[in-house]
Structure formats: structure tokens, C-alpha cells
C-alpha positions as semicolon CSV with decimal commas, in nm:
position;residue;x (nm);y (nm);z (nm)
1;M;0,654;0,993;-12,697
2;F;0,625;0,784;-12,383
3;K;0,915;0,950;-12,196
4;K;0,661;1,079;-11,953
5;P;0,374;0,903;-11,777
6;L;0,050;0,847;-11,978
7;G;-0,217;1,099;-11,903
8;N;-0,591;1,036;-11,874
9;L;-0,530;0,661;-11,866
10;K;-0,860;0,467;-11,875
11;T;-0,938;0,128;-11,737
12;S;-0,855;-0,145;-11,982
13;A;-1,157;-0,343;-12,125
14;P;-1,175;-0,681;-12,316
15;L;-1,181;-0,646;-12,683
16;R;-1,489;-0,810;-12,848
17;S;-1,421;-1,122;-13,052
18;S;-1,515;-0,948;-13,382
19;D;-1,299;-0,651;-13,310
20;R;-1,010;-0,878;-13,224
21;R;-1,058;-1,062;-13,555
22;K;-1,054;-0,728;-13,744
23;L;-0,738;-0,620;-13,565
24;K;-0,582;-0,951;-13,645
25;Q;-0,678;-0,912;-14,008
26;R;-0,523;-0,564;-14,017
27;V;-0,199;-0,685;-13,868
28;V;-0,173;-0,986;-14,103
29;Q;-0,232;-0,774;-14,413
30;S;-0,016;-0,480;-14,306
31;F;0,284;-0,685;-14,210
32;S;0,242;-0,987;-14,459
33;L;0,205;-1,243;-14,187
34;S;0,058;-1,591;-14,187
35;A;-0,274;-1,649;-13,988
36;E;-0,072;-1,850;-13,730
37;E;0,169;-1,558;-13,676
38;G;-0,131;-1,325;-13,648
39;D;-0,275;-1,545;-13,359
40;V;0,060;-1,506;-13,174
41;L;0,076;-1,123;-13,214
42;V;-0,289;-1,062;-13,168
43;P;-0,394;-1,331;-12,918
44;D;-0,730;-1,417;-12,769
45;G;-0,830;-1,222;-12,465
46;L;-0,673;-0,892;-12,604
47;L;-0,753;-0,587;-12,404
48;S;-0,768;-0,226;-12,513
49;V;-0,704;0,099;-12,310
50;K;-0,729;0,463;-12,400
51;F;-0,471;0,727;-12,301
52;N;-0,321;1,054;-12,380
53;T;0,060;1,119;-12,438
54;Y;0,227;1,400;-12,252
55;S;0,174;1,624;-12,567
56;D;-0,203;1,547;-12,527
57;D;-0,240;1,331;-12,838
58;P;-0,507;1,066;-12,793
59;G;-0,402;0,703;-12,833
60;V;-0,523;0,340;-12,781
61;A;-0,298;0,053;-12,669
62;Y;-0,379;-0,317;-12,718
63;L;-0,266;-0,535;-12,429
64;A;-0,210;-0,909;-12,405
65;P;-0,410;-1,086;-12,146
66;G;-0,104;-1,065;-11,915
67;G;-0,084;-0,690;-11,946
68;D;0,204;-0,654;-12,193
69;P;0,117;-0,378;-12,451
70;L;0,155;-0,526;-12,802
71;W;0,023;-0,259;-13,043
72;F;-0,069;0,107;-13,012
73;T;-0,224;0,385;-13,226
74;I;-0,164;0,759;-13,184
75;G;-0,420;1,017;-13,301
76;K;-0,802;1,026;-13,299
77;G;-0,942;0,755;-13,529
78;S;-0,593;0,653;-13,644
79;D;-0,569;0,312;-13,818
80;D;-0,183;0,315;-13,806
81;L;-0,090;0,024;-13,596
82;I;0,251;0,035;-13,428
83;P;0,406;-0,274;-13,277
84;T;0,569;-0,236;-12,919
85;V;0,903;-0,391;-12,825
86;Y;0,707;-0,674;-12,653
87;T;0,567;-0,763;-12,996
88;L;0,908;-0,730;-13,171
89;W;1,064;-0,957;-12,913
90;K;0,809;-1,222;-13,035
91;K;0,896;-1,159;-13,398
92;P;1,223;-0,967;-13,436
93;D;1,209;-0,950;-13,821
94;L;0,860;-0,784;-13,816
95;L;1,008;-0,453;-13,917
96;P;1,308;-0,331;-14,117
97;F;1,585;-0,255;-13,859
98;L;1,874;-0,024;-13,794
99;S;2,153;-0,134;-13,533
100;T;2,334;0,108;-13,316
101;P;2,612;0,077;-13,049
102;S;2,519;-0,023;-12,698
103;A;2,633;0,336;-12,578
104;V;2,348;0,490;-12,768
105;I;2,064;0,274;-12,629
106;P;2,043;0,484;-12,294
107;K;1,994;0,803;-12,503
108;L;1,703;0,650;-12,696
109;I;1,554;0,530;-12,365
110;G;1,584;0,887;-12,239
111;G;1,371;1,023;-12,530
112;A;1,632;1,111;-12,793
113;D;1,597;1,027;-13,159
114;L;1,852;0,812;-13,332
115;M;2,112;1,007;-13,523
116;I;2,276;0,898;-13,852
117;P;2,624;0,884;-13,702
118;G;2,490;0,625;-13,456
119;V;2,382;0,371;-13,726
120;I;2,606;0,072;-13,781
121;Q;2,406;-0,151;-13,996
122;H;2,057;-0,135;-14,150
123;T;1,812;-0,310;-14,376
124;P;1,866;-0,178;-14,736
125;S;1,652;0,075;-14,906
126;I;1,423;0,187;-14,628
127;K;1,197;0,471;-14,730
128;E;1,147;0,781;-14,529
129;S;0,856;0,767;-14,280
130;H;0,873;0,381;-14,286
131;L;0,818;0,209;-13,954
132;V;1,151;0,048;-13,828
133;S;1,294;-0,112;-13,518
134;V;1,625;-0,012;-13,361
135;T;1,841;-0,291;-13,227
136;E;2,166;-0,308;-13,031
137;Y;2,444;-0,398;-13,263
138;T;2,571;-0,752;-13,213
139;R;2,816;-0,887;-13,472
140;D;2,691;-1,177;-13,681
141;K;2,358;-1,184;-13,507
142;L;2,040;-0,979;-13,476
143;G;2,014;-0,795;-13,135
144;P;1,687;-0,763;-12,980
145;P;1,469;-0,463;-13,088
146;L;1,486;-0,196;-12,824
147;A;1,297;0,090;-12,988
148;V;1,045;0,157;-13,266
149;G;1,011;0,468;-13,479
150;R;0,981;0,612;-13,825
151;M;1,257;0,685;-14,063
152;A;1,364;1,051;-14,068
153;A;1,538;1,001;-14,403
154;H;1,597;0,743;-14,675
155;S;1,848;0,481;-14,569
156;D;2,051;0,528;-14,892
157;I;2,197;0,848;-14,764
158;M;2,342;0,683;-14,446
159;G;2,656;0,555;-14,613
160;R;2,777;0,900;-14,707
161;E;3,086;1,047;-14,539
162;D;2,908;1,383;-14,480
163;A;2,576;1,224;-14,363
164;K;2,438;1,385;-14,047
165;G;2,113;1,458;-13,889
166;K;1,842;1,226;-13,759
167;A;1,807;0,871;-13,880
168;V;1,489;0,771;-13,686
169;Y;1,215;0,952;-13,499
170;V;1,186;0,728;-13,197
171;M;0,821;0,675;-13,091
172;H;0,853;0,405;-12,828
173;A;1,148;0,238;-12,640
174;W;1,237;-0,024;-12,402
175;K;1,187;0,108;-12,035
176;D;0,967;0,399;-12,138
177;H;0,633;0,447;-11,981
178;L;0,439;0,234;-12,228
179;W;0,680;-0,042;-12,170
180;D;0,630;0,004;-11,790
181;M;0,267;-0,098;-11,839
182;G;0,382;-0,453;-11,913
183;S;0,573;-0,733;-11,730
184;K;0,906;-0,539;-11,770
185;G;1,103;-0,852;-11,860
186;E;1,463;-0,832;-11,987
187;P;1,521;-0,818;-12,367
188;P;1,586;-1,158;-12,531
189;D;1,935;-1,262;-12,626
190;P;2,057;-1,186;-12,984
191;V;1,941;-1,453;-13,239
192;S;2,073;-1,597;-13,556
193;A;1,741;-1,517;-13,733
194;S;1,654;-1,495;-14,103
195;N;1,657;-1,138;-14,236
196;S;1,540;-1,258;-14,583
197;K;1,215;-1,057;-14,560
198;Q;1,409;-0,741;-14,495
199;A;1,708;-0,775;-14,727
200;D;1,775;-0,747;-15,091
201;A;1,877;-1,049;-15,272
202;P;2,250;-1,105;-15,294
203;H;2,400;-0,945;-15,606
204;E;2,538;-1,197;-15,849
205;S;2,913;-1,198;-15,914
206;V;3,029;-1,026;-16,221
207;A;3,269;-1,227;-16,443
208;D;3,607;-1,078;-16,546
209;D;3,870;-1,179;-16,809
210;N;4,063;-1,401;-16,576
211;G;3,822;-1,688;-16,588
212;S;3,565;-1,852;-16,374
213;Q;3,791;-1,967;-16,097
214;R;3,855;-1,623;-15,981
215;D;3,500;-1,535;-16,025
216;A;3,402;-1,824;-15,796
217;E;3,647;-1,727;-15,534
218;H;3,519;-1,369;-15,536
219;K;3,156;-1,501;-15,493
220;L;3,263;-1,714;-15,205
221;L;3,427;-1,429;-15,029
222;V;3,196;-1,143;-15,091
223;E;2,848;-1,292;-15,149
224;G;2,603;-1,011;-15,175
225;Q;2,866;-0,752;-15,258
226;T;2,956;-0,562;-15,582
227;D;3,288;-0,476;-15,752
228;T;3,322;-0,170;-15,537
229;P;3,382;-0,190;-15,155
230;A;3,084;-0,371;-15,028
231;S;2,814;-0,260;-14,792
232;P;2,964;0,091;-14,717
233;S;2,667;0,179;-14,497
234;G;2,656;-0,143;-14,314
235;E;2,349;-0,285;-14,496
236;V;2,252;-0,637;-14,393
237;T;2,195;-0,819;-14,724
238;S;2,162;-1,183;-14,641
239;E;2,019;-1,429;-14,392
240;V;2,219;-1,548;-14,098
241;R;2,276;-1,919;-14,050
242;N;2,553;-2,129;-13,920
243;H;2,800;-2,261;-14,175
244;T;3,132;-2,450;-14,169
245;L;3,400;-2,391;-14,421
246;S;3,630;-2,656;-14,564
247;R;4,013;-2,619;-14,552
248;E;4,022;-2,534;-14,921
249;E;3,769;-2,251;-14,867
250;V;3,982;-2,110;-14,581
251;T;4,290;-2,120;-14,800
252;T;4,104;-1,926;-15,077
253;I;4,000;-1,661;-14,828
254;L;4,354;-1,639;-14,688
255;R;4,495;-1,582;-15,045
256;K;4,232;-1,322;-15,118
257;S;4,329;-1,147;-14,795
258;V;4,693;-1,133;-14,904
259;L;4,583;-0,969;-15,242
260;Q;4,366;-0,724;-15,037
261;A;4,657;-0,645;-14,806
262;I;4,897;-0,586;-15,086
263;Q;4,649;-0,373;-15,286
264;K;4,509;-0,159;-14,998
265;L;4,780;-0,158;-14,726
266;L;5,125;-0,282;-14,828
267;S;5,149;-0,104;-15,162
268;E;5,135;0,228;-14,974
269;L;5,429;0,135;-14,736
270;P;5,773;0,302;-14,800
271;A;6,041;0,065;-14,894
272;S;6,212;0,135;-14,555
273;S;5,927;-0,053;-14,390
274;F;6,070;-0,377;-14,515
275;P;6,170;-0,647;-14,419
276;L;5,881;-0,754;-14,212
277;S;5,877;-1,072;-13,993
278;A;5,643;-1,342;-14,113
279;T;5,439;-1,321;-13,784
280;V;5,408;-0,940;-13,818
281;F;5,314;-0,976;-14,196
282;Y;5,039;-1,226;-14,097
283;S;4,892;-1,060;-13,785
284;T;4,907;-0,690;-13,900
285;Y;4,828;-0,721;-14,267
286;I;4,671;-1,059;-14,360
287;L;4,429;-1,113;-14,077
288;P;4,287;-0,765;-14,063
289;S;4,247;-0,794;-14,444
290;R;4,014;-1,097;-14,415
291;P;3,652;-1,010;-14,561
292;A;3,407;-0,893;-14,307
293;F;3,113;-1,044;-14,494
294;I;3,216;-1,396;-14,610
295;S;2,879;-1,514;-14,708
296;E;2,518;-1,515;-14,608
297;H;2,612;-1,746;-14,307
298;V;2,746;-1,716;-13,965
299;L;3,075;-1,904;-13,986
300;T;3,174;-2,157;-13,722
301;T;3,522;-2,209;-13,882
302;P;3,805;-1,970;-13,784
303;I;3,981;-1,821;-14,086
304;D;4,338;-1,878;-14,010
305;I;4,638;-2,088;-14,109
306;K;4,552;-2,380;-13,870
307;H;4,228;-2,433;-14,056
308;S;4,368;-2,400;-14,399
309;T;4,528;-2,673;-14,623
310;H;4,875;-2,539;-14,523
311;K;5,062;-2,694;-14,226
312;S;5,226;-2,366;-14,132
313;L;5,257;-2,000;-14,194
314;T;5,601;-2,045;-14,364
315;T;5,450;-2,288;-14,623
316;F;5,166;-2,053;-14,702
317;L;5,395;-1,756;-14,752
318;K;5,629;-1,974;-14,984
319;V;5,323;-2,054;-15,197
320;C;5,257;-1,684;-15,225
321;E;5,633;-1,631;-15,314
322;K;5,606;-1,906;-15,574
323;E;5,301;-1,718;-15,728
324;G;5,510;-1,406;-15,751
325;L;5,307;-1,208;-15,492
326;I;5,576;-1,150;-15,236
327;K;5,953;-1,185;-15,187
328;L;6,089;-1,384;-14,893
329;K;6,434;-1,437;-14,732
330;D;6,506;-1,749;-14,511
331;M;6,672;-1,660;-14,187
332;K;6,789;-1,910;-13,914
333;S;6,522;-1,789;-13,672
334;E;6,229;-1,710;-13,912
335;V;6,127;-1,608;-14,258
336;L;6,126;-1,236;-14,352
337;V;5,900;-1,071;-14,605
338;M;6,144;-0,849;-14,812
339;G;5,876;-0,694;-15,039
340;V;5,547;-0,724;-15,220
341;F;5,453;-0,687;-15,588
342;P;5,153;-0,455;-15,629
343;T;5,166;-0,481;-16,005
344;H;5,105;-0,856;-16,014
345;D;4,812;-0,940;-16,252
346;D;4,611;-1,102;-15,961
347;V;4,668;-0,797;-15,737
348;E;4,552;-0,548;-16,006
349;A;4,255;-0,774;-16,088
350;H;4,148;-0,809;-15,730
351;R;3,816;-0,658;-15,657
352;P;3,823;-0,495;-15,308
353;Y;3,574;-0,586;-15,043
354;T;3,491;-0,456;-14,689
355;S;3,766;-0,615;-14,468
356;L;3,764;-0,653;-14,087
357;K;4,000;-0,354;-14,082
358;D;3,759;-0,143;-14,282
359;L;3,476;-0,231;-14,065
360;E;3,670;-0,156;-13,750
361;L;3,773;0,178;-13,879
362;K;3,421;0,262;-13,977
363;R;3,298;0,155;-13,633
364;E;3,571;0,377;-13,470
365;K;3,460;0,666;-13,687
366;Q;3,095;0,615;-13,609
367;D;3,169;0,591;-13,236
368;G;3,369;0,924;-13,274
369;K;3,066;1,090;-13,445
370;V;2,826;0,964;-13,174
371;E;3,066;1,096;-12,913
372;E;3,091;1,424;-13,104
373;E;2,701;1,448;-13,127
374;R;2,684;1,369;-12,749
375;K;2,921;1,647;-12,665
376;K;2,730;1,894;-12,875
377;V;2,429;1,868;-12,630
378;K;2,350;2,214;-12,518
379;E;2,365;2,299;-12,146
380;M;2,033;2,304;-11,975
381;I;1,891;2,631;-11,892
382;I;1,782;2,635;-11,523
383;V;1,595;2,931;-11,391
384;E;1,491;2,961;-11,021
385;K;1,164;3,145;-10,965
386;W;0,955;3,258;-10,681
387;K;0,585;3,325;-10,629
388;P;0,437;3,573;-10,376
389;H;0,312;3,368;-10,081
390;Q;0,172;3,438;-9,738
391;Q;0,369;3,734;-9,580
392;S;0,529;3,826;-9,912
393;L;0,186;3,889;-10,063
394;K;0,180;4,223;-9,875
395;F;0,491;4,358;-10,040
396;F;0,391;4,266;-10,401
397;Q;0,033;4,410;-10,348
398;G;0,179;4,712;-10,180
399;V;0,411;4,793;-10,488
400;G;0,132;4,717;-10,740
401;L;0,271;4,389;-10,882
402;N;0,074;4,089;-10,991
403;I;0,068;3,836;-10,708
404;S;-0,006;3,545;-10,943
405;L;0,308;3,571;-11,152
406;L;0,650;3,408;-11,088
407;Y;0,955;3,627;-11,035
408;T;1,336;3,575;-11,071
409;L;1,589;3,719;-10,835
410;P;1,656;4,014;-11,077
411;D;1,280;4,080;-11,082
412;I;1,266;4,074;-10,703
413;K;1,559;4,314;-10,677
414;S;1,400;4,547;-10,935
415;A;1,081;4,564;-10,724
416;I;1,270;4,641;-10,406
417;N;1,480;4,908;-10,582
418;K;1,174;5,077;-10,726
419;H;1,004;5,073;-10,389
420;A;1,304;5,206;-10,215
421;A;1,333;5,488;-10,474
422;D;0,968;5,579;-10,465
423;A;0,955;5,579;-10,080
424;S;1,296;5,758;-10,053
425;L;1,432;5,468;-9,842
426;I;1,792;5,476;-9,981
427;K;2,064;5,588;-9,728
428;Q;2,224;5,899;-9,876
429;N;2,583;5,820;-9,765
430;D;2,565;5,452;-9,859
431;Q;2,350;5,360;-10,162
432;Q;2,368;4,983;-10,081
433;L;2,167;5,033;-9,762
434;I;1,789;5,059;-9,757
435;R;1,584;5,179;-9,458
436;L;1,313;4,927;-9,363
437;D;0,970;5,105;-9,375
438;E;0,648;4,983;-9,230
439;L;0,573;4,759;-9,544
440;L;0,920;4,597;-9,547
441;N;0,901;4,539;-9,164
442;S;0,563;4,381;-9,188
443;V;0,677;4,144;-9,459
444;L;1,015;4,052;-9,323
445;S;0,945;4,036;-8,950
446;S;0,953;3,712;-8,756
447;K;0,929;3,623;-8,386
448;S;1,290;3,490;-8,366
449;D;1,454;3,780;-8,544
450;E;1,476;4,147;-8,471
451;L;1,520;4,358;-8,783
452;P;1,776;4,630;-8,813
453;Q;1,679;4,993;-8,922
454;F;1,886;4,948;-9,253
455;M;1,966;4,642;-9,461
456;K;2,182;4,589;-9,770
457;R;1,997;4,534;-10,099
458;E;2,131;4,173;-10,154
459;E;2,023;4,076;-9,807
460;L;1,677;4,221;-9,859
461;V;1,630;4,024;-10,183
462;K;1,736;3,706;-10,000
463;R;1,499;3,764;-9,716
464;L;1,213;3,853;-9,940
465;S;1,273;3,540;-10,165
466;D;1,283;3,321;-9,846
467;K;0,921;3,433;-9,768
468;M;0,804;3,340;-10,113
469;Q;0,715;2,998;-10,268
470;S;0,998;2,835;-10,459
471;W;0,956;2,726;-10,825
472;Y;1,201;2,630;-11,100
473;E;1,199;2,597;-11,463
474;I;1,434;2,363;-11,671
475;T;1,476;2,379;-12,048
476;A;1,683;2,109;-12,208
477;D;1,784;2,072;-12,577
478;G;1,508;1,908;-12,773
479;K;1,259;1,897;-12,484
480;D;0,973;2,122;-12,365
481;P;1,041;2,341;-12,073
482;V;0,940;2,199;-11,740
483;L;0,805;2,423;-11,469
484;K;0,765;2,279;-11,129
485;K;0,686;2,397;-10,772
486;G;0,946;2,342;-10,497
487;Q;1,317;2,405;-10,447
488;L;1,552;2,248;-10,711
489;K;1,816;2,035;-10,538
490;S;2,162;1,984;-10,684
491;I;2,256;1,631;-10,806
492;L;2,448;1,469;-10,525
493;V;2,763;1,258;-10,621
494;V;2,900;1,123;-10,289
495;V;3,181;0,866;-10,233
496;K;3,135;0,660;-9,923
497;M;3,295;0,357;-9,772
498;R;3,051;0,047;-9,776
499;Q;3,079;-0,307;-9,694
500;G;3,396;-0,264;-9,483
501;R;3,664;-0,081;-9,671
502;K;3,510;-0,069;-10,021
503;A;3,463;0,274;-10,170
504;S;3,149;0,334;-10,380
505;T;2,992;0,637;-10,544
506;L;2,619;0,720;-10,492
507;I;2,419;0,949;-10,720
508;T;2,085;1,105;-10,608
509;N;1,845;1,390;-10,693
510;F;1,906;1,337;-11,067
511;E;1,526;1,280;-11,174
512;P;1,436;1,652;-11,219
513;Y;1,713;1,677;-11,483
514;F;1,553;1,435;-11,729
515;L;1,774;1,148;-11,621
516;V;1,640;0,793;-11,566
517;A;1,800;0,579;-11,297
518;E;1,830;0,254;-11,506
519;S;1,978;0,442;-11,805
520;L;2,220;0,632;-11,592
521;A;2,337;0,311;-11,432
522;D;2,379;0,143;-11,764
523;E;2,593;0,426;-11,895
524;L;2,804;0,437;-11,587
525;R;2,864;0,061;-11,591
526;H;3,003;0,097;-11,945
527;I;3,211;0,421;-11,873
528;C;3,345;0,307;-11,543
529;A;3,377;-0,066;-11,619
530;S;3,228;-0,109;-11,265
531;A;2,931;-0,279;-11,104
532;T;2,629;-0,059;-11,072
533;S;2,285;-0,094;-10,914
534;V;1,963;0,103;-10,872
535;S;1,763;0,130;-10,540
536;P;1,520;0,367;-10,368
537;A;1,702;0,655;-10,191
538;L;1,660;0,703;-9,820
539;G;1,385;0,938;-9,717
540;K;1,013;0,980;-9,818
541;G;0,980;1,078;-10,185
542;S;1,351;1,094;-10,232
543;G;1,353;0,917;-10,568
544;M;1,610;0,660;-10,672
545;E;1,982;0,618;-10,595
546;V;2,247;0,485;-10,840
547;F;2,531;0,291;-10,692
548;V;2,869;0,262;-10,874
549;Q;3,164;0,062;-10,737
550;G;3,476;0,264;-10,673
551;K;3,570;0,629;-10,656
552;Q;3,397;0,760;-10,968
553;I;3,333;1,132;-10,902
554;K;3,521;1,256;-11,210
555;A;3,356;1,001;-11,449
556;V;3,010;1,066;-11,313
557;T;3,054;1,446;-11,325
558;E;3,190;1,428;-11,682
559;L;2,889;1,214;-11,788
560;L;2,640;1,456;-11,616
561;V;2,807;1,758;-11,788
562;S;2,786;1,580;-12,127
563;R;2,409;1,541;-12,075
564;G;2,380;1,915;-12,044
565;I;2,365;1,957;-11,672
566;P;2,541;2,275;-11,551
567;K;2,831;2,214;-11,308
568;K;2,682;2,446;-11,055
569;W;2,401;2,194;-11,007
570;I;2,636;1,900;-10,943
571;E;2,758;1,875;-10,582
572;A;3,032;1,618;-10,535
573;M;3,178;1,505;-10,197
574;D;3,436;1,244;-10,098
575;L;3,339;1,103;-9,756
576;S;3,544;0,792;-9,785
577;D;3,834;0,926;-9,577
578;K;3,629;1,071;-9,298
579;K;3,638;0,886;-8,963
580;K;3,300;0,766;-8,840
């Protein structure tokens, strides 16, 4: 919505005290806030400013005294107040949230909507059309809100294997043109903030026939989860606080991890996979089977043998063997696990939970889906056009064509061919040559160039287009076509030696292709694992230049192509080996 500059922007004016109180009351009631929170989010000295979006929708933004936009409405007479990221940075839990990988954020900044495959976690049971914030996924913490939008579908469908399509219609994002009106500060650090207003109450543990001890153990491990694998769609169901586990609690979790590993992983292994060394058994199967969601708290205690009641891994495994869960064999160098017993009562009664391994597999799958969605971006359609101008006006008037229209090269060629045929200008023994008559001579002549009697058709087309005014039209997937005057330049990707003998890659001329310098730099920093920076390019009106450390032509080209830019509009040069 704000991917393009705001139009018809009026001068900001102070909001009357009575209007400010009414606005505060609306915010307090709409978002269930206290009066003190209302004063923070709707402060004294509030300003209002009217604007139009690039799609010509009228809107009003409410600015803090320092200029940061805090709230906005879209539509004539709309009462639908929408918080900006500046407001959400003050109160991150104001809206239900969805978290997404860091690689997705630049796409949202560029104007894209959030797709379902890009959602890692979300507040449960968010209805369609509900206002939400989009955060960058940060494990065990709430990342800062970086976008605001409306749910495109109910959150309940997002855990399905075949779920696809849009999750959020993004209305406003960090680094868009509404954000640019403010102080442009960096997002705050992730916080261990309470999500209790957004989350469902934890489900109570369901008792089973094996007694209250097992039930208590299960409750400790998977607070907020049900009998079935928990939180399949990454729902955040509890508040986040620091918590320290006792050694007995760590031991309980490790024992549950053994049951999970036997039930989900080890029972499927062929007999030939055994024996396993104790260290392999522990690192490959037990540790990945630890629960991903221990309780409603952020744990400060590592869940490993060192922090359990057992002095060593061998001692722990021998306790498991004594309980009949595994079979061991003592060797001189170390203990070997000879087999496991999936039919043990405790294994069969074990209620599976979302393990660290499950979460990692899901994350990899989601990253894969995000990458697939990214690769599905359609190639931009770029059409060069020309408008009759100065000398070329004579030709189009002479052949009876509209001088106010834009013409492509095939259109210009057709006009020349028609004129040549009507005026009998085609050379009989060579159909490619056309005789220059008085009209063509008057249009193409110049002081420094003497024209021949005949000229090839392609050369005629080129010469006539050179006398015309250049325009171009770019149509990108999901965006309105953009028609602009001027000659479209290719994106330049140049490797040069800078600061002595250090190679660096410079990218320029990318703005016409819907790319934002900061977003491009962020993506390349992640892809190339190299330092990046943004600075003004040399020359008047040259736009911005993105700098990437190292020789990165291949990585940059692949990223540009994945964003829909045709290869013919990417010009790459390696000047690092050329002598000065």
C-alpha cells in the first residue's frame, strides 16, 4: 500500500485536544488498553496529515510530535484505525502476530504479501480479515513487528500439509514510504514479552491408566500441548519468561526424550543399524528428541547429561537398561547400545510431542516452500516503446499515424514497410533495401551524416527510432504496469578492486525494476555471507549503489533472475583483473 511515495500529501496540522481524546478513546476500546497505555500510543501534541495512496485511496495519518506516524486510516470517512510499526515497537503485543524467516522480510518490504509457506509461528485462532503484525522469527523470543496487515485466511488452515496461498495481505511495512515519514530508527531487539493476551490458555494434561506420575511428567514436558503431536502449525500458546529447571526435571525430560526417540526414530531402524556407540545414540537420537516446547517459559538450564542427576552418560544409559528400555554391552573403550524395545509399556504409553528434530524438519520444509514460491515469480515483461518527436513527427504525420501514441519496434517496422510498399520504394532485386524518398530523407537527415540512396529495413527502423522519444513499460507479477519516459538502462553488476587488492561487487540501475536498495543489500548479505552497504551512486540522479564484498556476480545475477528480472537486462562485468 505504501510501496510508492504518498500522493497529494498535505501539510501536517496539530490535532485538537477534543479530537485527540476521542482518538485515544477509540484506541483504548478497540485494542482493550488501559488509559496509561492509551496515553503512550496516542500522546499529547498529536498531528494529522491527509494523503492519497499510489492507488488514489484517501487516507489520514496520525503523527507523534516528533514526526513518527503512529496510526493511519484508509478510505474516505473510515474509522478503521491501523497501527504502524512505530506503534507496534512501543507495544509489540498490541496485535496477534505471525512470525516468518528473516529471508522473507525483504519481500514484504518490497510490497509482497505474506504467503502461508512463509509462516513459522502464529497466535492461535486468528480469524480472516483480522489485523495482525508480522514479526521476524526468533526462537524463544518475540521478534520486533516489521509489517502490519489483514489475515487472508483463518489461521487454523496454516498447519495443513497442503496449505498454500496468501496468509496476510500486507498493508504497511518497515522501510516503506509511510515508515519513511518518521525517524527511520532501527527495529528494537527481540524481547521475552508476555503473549498471554494473544494466546489460548494451556490445555490441561489428560490422565492415563499409568498413574499421576507419568501425567505430571507429561505436563512438565509439553505444557500447552495435547495428546497428538503439539503445535503442528507453530502456534504460540504461552507467555515467555525465564525459568530454571532442577536436575530432577532435566532427568525427567531426558527420559522422555529416550521414549520419544525409541517410538519415533529407533523403532524404524533395521537390526543391522545396531550396535550404536553411546555417544552416537545420545547425540543423534536422544538430544534431537528433546521437546521443542518445554513449558510456558524460556529455559535458562541446558537439557543435557551434565545438568541432570546422573554423573555420566553411561550411568544414565544403564538406568534405561535396568528399566528395560534398551540393551547395552560394555566394551573396554565405551558402552554400546545393542538394541531398543519399542514394545515396552512406557514406550507404547508415551504421548508424542513436537521435538527439536520435528521443529527443524518443519522449518526446513517451510524454507523449501518459501524458496519454491520465490522461484515461481514470473519474469517481468519489459517493452521498449517510442513516441514521435521532433523530426520523426513528419514521418508519422506523412503516413497518417497518430503522433500521440507510443510505438514498439515492430510497429515502427510495419509503418516503414507500409510506406515503402505504398510509395514503391522497395528495390526489385533486393527486397531488404528501401529507397529513401523525400519524406524519409527529411526525417533521417543530419548535418554530420550523408544518407545513401538505399538503406536496409532494419537500419531504417533503428535510425527512425533514434529520432523518437524513448519510453518503456515494465509489468511485474502482482504489480500494476509502470510506464515511464526515458531509456531503460540494464542493471549493472560490476566487480572492481577497492581498498588495495580487495575485490567487491557493485550493483546499480536497479530502481526501475521494483528493487529497493536496503532490501537488496539485506538479501545479498544473507545469500553471500558478506558485508554489504548502500550509498548514492556517482552522477546526478543516478540512484543508489549496493556494495557487496567479494566477487559475487553469480550470486547477484541468480538473485535478480529469481526476482523476475530477465537476463538480457542484467549486464555483468568483472573489472578486477584489468590494469589501471
